[in-house]
N, C-alpha and C positions, 0 to 999 in steps of 0.2 A: 465045253469043248473049247480051247482057242486053239486054234490053225497056227500053222508055222507061219511066223514072219510073213516070208516070200509071198504066202497063200493069200493073209491078211493085207497084204500091198496089193496084191494081184484082183481080188475081190474087190476092194476099193477102186482101182483104175476102171473096172470091169463097169461100176455102176455110173462113173463119170464119164464113160464112153458111150453106153448106154444113154444117157440121157444125151449127149451128144447128136450121134443116130437120128434121133426121135425127140421129136419136140419138145421140149422141159415143160413141167409144169411146176408147182411151188410146191408138190406133193412129192415128186422125184425127185427134187434138190434136196429138201427132207430126208427122203431115204437114201440119200447120198452121207449126206451127213451122220446119219443114224449106222448108217453100217462102216464109216470111217468110226465112229466113235466105241463102235463095241469093239474094236479092234483095236483101240486105242486104250480103254477100260475094260478090265474084264467086267468091273460091278457096272456098268452103266447100266442104269434103270429105266431110260425114257427121258427123253425131253418134255420142259411142261409151259403150257399156258401162264398159269399163274406170274411162275418164278420168272418169265419172258415179260408179262407184262408191269411187274416190278425193277423189272430193268433197264424196258424202256423208260416207265417214269421217273426213274429214280436219276439224279445227279452222280458220276462220278469220281470226286476229284476234280473235274473242272466244273467250270459253272452253267456246263451244256448237259442235259439229257437227249436222249434220242426225241421227247417229246416236245423240246425246245421249235426243231423245227418243224415236225412232223405231227405237231398239236396231241393232245390226248387223247383223241380219238383218229386213230390211222385212215379210217376211213373218208376222213373229212381232209381236202388240200390244207398243205402247210405251207410254209415261207422262211425261208434260211433265215436263222438269229442276224447272221451278220450283213449278207446281201441283201435280203430282204426279194430275193429272187422264188416266182411262185414253184412250191412244190407239188406233183401232182399226187394225190392221196396214196400210202404206202398199201393199206390192207388189200390182200391181191382179189377181196370179194368190189371193192370199191374201183379194182384199175386192173383189168386182166393181162396187161403186160408186166405189171410187178414179178417179180421170181421166175422168171419163164428162160434165162439163159444164165447159168452159172457161171460163166466170166463177168459181165454186169454185177451179178449177185456180190463173187468175190470182193469184187472191186470196188464196189460199194458199201461195203462190211468193211474193209479195209479204210478206206478215206473216213468214212462217219466214227468209227471205234476210235480213230487217232484223234479226232476230234473230243470224241465226247469221253475217253478214257488215257490220252497219250498212249494208246496201248493195241496192236490188235484187239481184236475179239478172240475169246477163245472158242470150241467148238460148242461149247456146250452153250457157250451164252447165244453164239449163232443159229444154230437149233432151238433153243428156248425164245428167241423173238418171232422165230419164223413160226414158229409154233404156235403162238401169241398171236400173232397178224395174221394166220390162216384159221383162226376162231373167230376172228370177228366179223359179221353180219353187218 
């Protein structure tokens, strides 16, 4: 059953507000993305780690992929493809500080998706990539 639009918005807002009050974790952020996806698409079936892995490793129109800077193993340190600046591991299992603040997560998705895609990532792309990164041990 779909909720009226105002309740959908309220639900999404409450998930993100709750995460602002409590310590955020990658799972809390993913749950927020999932709640938002459910309100935006009645046929949403969940995020997929394999889809996220493919997205992470493939180029998308530009010469870069996520792996260009974060390596094909996001549990390893990376290096920015243009500036050579060192990048801490992206996988939460290797870097407990990753995906712990929704504001930072959104900032970096916006910037990195712009580099890789020349556009912002969709909610499905963000959720799939985060699901993939959380599955890395």
